[in-house]
PLY file of the C-alpha trace (Angstrom):
ply
format ascii 1.0
element vertex 60
property float x
property float y
property float z
element edge 59
property int vertex1
property int vertex2
end_header
-41.39 -99.35 -167.73
-42.82 -96.46 -165.69
-44.25 -93.21 -167.55
-42.54 -89.84 -166.99
-44.48 -87.16 -164.58
-45.15 -84.22 -166.64
-43.00 -81.41 -164.64
-44.51 -79.91 -161.56
-46.27 -76.44 -162.47
-45.61 -73.52 -159.71
-47.99 -72.75 -157.30
-49.75 -69.52 -158.04
-48.80 -66.90 -155.41
-49.58 -63.19 -154.61
-47.08 -61.09 -155.40
-45.25 -59.26 -152.04
-44.80 -55.91 -151.52
-47.87 -54.74 -153.12
-50.21 -51.98 -151.71
-52.32 -48.92 -152.32
-51.30 -45.18 -151.07
-53.64 -42.52 -150.89
-53.64 -38.75 -150.21
-50.86 -37.19 -148.13
-48.97 -40.75 -148.08
-48.65 -40.63 -151.58
-47.07 -37.04 -151.61
-44.62 -37.65 -148.66
-43.56 -41.12 -150.42
-42.98 -39.27 -153.66
-40.93 -36.51 -152.00
-39.02 -38.92 -150.38
-38.29 -40.79 -153.26
-37.66 -37.41 -155.06
-34.74 -36.70 -152.10
-33.24 -40.16 -153.17
-33.14 -39.73 -156.54
-31.55 -36.29 -155.91
-28.61 -38.08 -153.95
-28.12 -40.46 -156.45
-27.90 -38.13 -159.25
-25.68 -36.04 -157.49
-22.67 -38.91 -157.13
-23.41 -39.68 -161.04
-25.98 -42.33 -160.86
-29.04 -42.62 -163.47
-32.51 -43.61 -163.14
-33.60 -47.06 -163.65
-36.89 -48.61 -164.45
-37.65 -52.37 -163.89
-41.04 -54.35 -164.22
-42.62 -54.66 -160.68
-44.58 -57.83 -161.87
-41.33 -60.43 -162.17
-41.95 -62.93 -159.85
-38.92 -65.30 -159.02
-41.19 -68.44 -159.39
-42.99 -67.24 -162.58
-39.68 -66.95 -164.50
-38.62 -70.03 -163.58
0 1
1 2
2 3
3 4
4 5
5 6
6 7
7 8
8 9
9 10
10 11
11 12
12 13
13 14
14 15
15 16
16 17
17 18
18 19
19 20
20 21
21 22
22 23
23 24
24 25
25 26
26 27
27 28
28 29
29 30
30 31
31 32
32 33
33 34
34 35
35 36
36 37
37 38
38 39
39 40
40 41
41 42
42 43
43 44
44 45
45 46
46 47
47 48
48 49
49 50
50 51
51 52
52 53
53 54
54 55
55 56
56 57
57 58
58 59
């Protein structure tokens, strides 16, 4: 009788879309996101925070 192989582990990957922002770029990005948030709030939407570290493969 053949032995069962252990389940394969997911391959480690660097999360996509993560980068550093500095100086004026931080300010511009914050202002842009605030403007977008104002529009959403105007139409009755509430803010939603979610984990940035979730990775599809790691969650299984």
